[in-house]
N, C-alpha and C positions, 0 to 999 in steps of 0.2 A: 459560545460557552468555553470549551477548552479544546486545545489542539490535540489531535491524535496522529500517530505515525501509522501510515497505511502501506500495505502491500497489495497492489492491484494486479490481477492475473487477467490477461486478455483471452478472449475466446478464440477458437481456431480460425474463424472467418476473418478476424481482424489482426492476427499475428503479423501479417505482412503489411499492415497499415498502422504502425505504432505512432507515427506523427499525427495522424488524424485523431486517434484516440487520445493522445496527449493534449491536443488542442481542446477537445471536448471536455476532458477532465479538468483542465485549467479553467475553462468557462464555468464548470460546476463547482469550483472552489478549491481544487487541489493545487498545492504548491509542490511542483515536481522537484525531487532531489536527485533522482537517478532513474535511468531507463535502460533496460537490458533487452533490446529487441530480439536477440537470438533465442531467448527463452520466453518471451512474451510477458515480462514482468516490469512493472513501474512502481517506484517507491516515492512516497511524498508525505506531506502533512496537510491536514485540513481541520477545520472546525468540526467538532463532533456532530453538530447539527446538520452538516452537509453529507453525512455518511450515506443516508438513503438515496440522496440525489446522485452520489457518485456510483453507488451500486446499480442504479438504473441507467447509467450512461451506456449508450450503444457501444458494443465491443468489449464490455467488462463481464468476465465470467465470475470473478470473485473480487471483493474489496473488503479486506479484513484488517483490523488493527494488529500491529506486530506484537508478538508476545515478548514479555520481558522476563528475565531470569535473574535471581539473586542467590549467589552462593552463601552458605553460612560463614560467619567469621572464622578465621583460622583458630584452631584449638587442637592441642596435641592429643586429646582424647577422641576427636572426631576425624575419621578418615576423609580425605579430600578426593 
């Protein structure tokens, strides 16, 4: 369907095994863009249809789409 950018948080039992979880996530359809093992977080993109499979991957505590924010256009009457 469509790609989503995801933030994956590892559970406590797998924080010291990020490479193992990365391999499993890649097999489940995640294209890893960045991994920060010190805090147990992996960032990547995947097809939205794979979200449930990624959430069910062993070692994953959370797999959530990243939130996007849009500021209003600059306007002298609107404080920024």
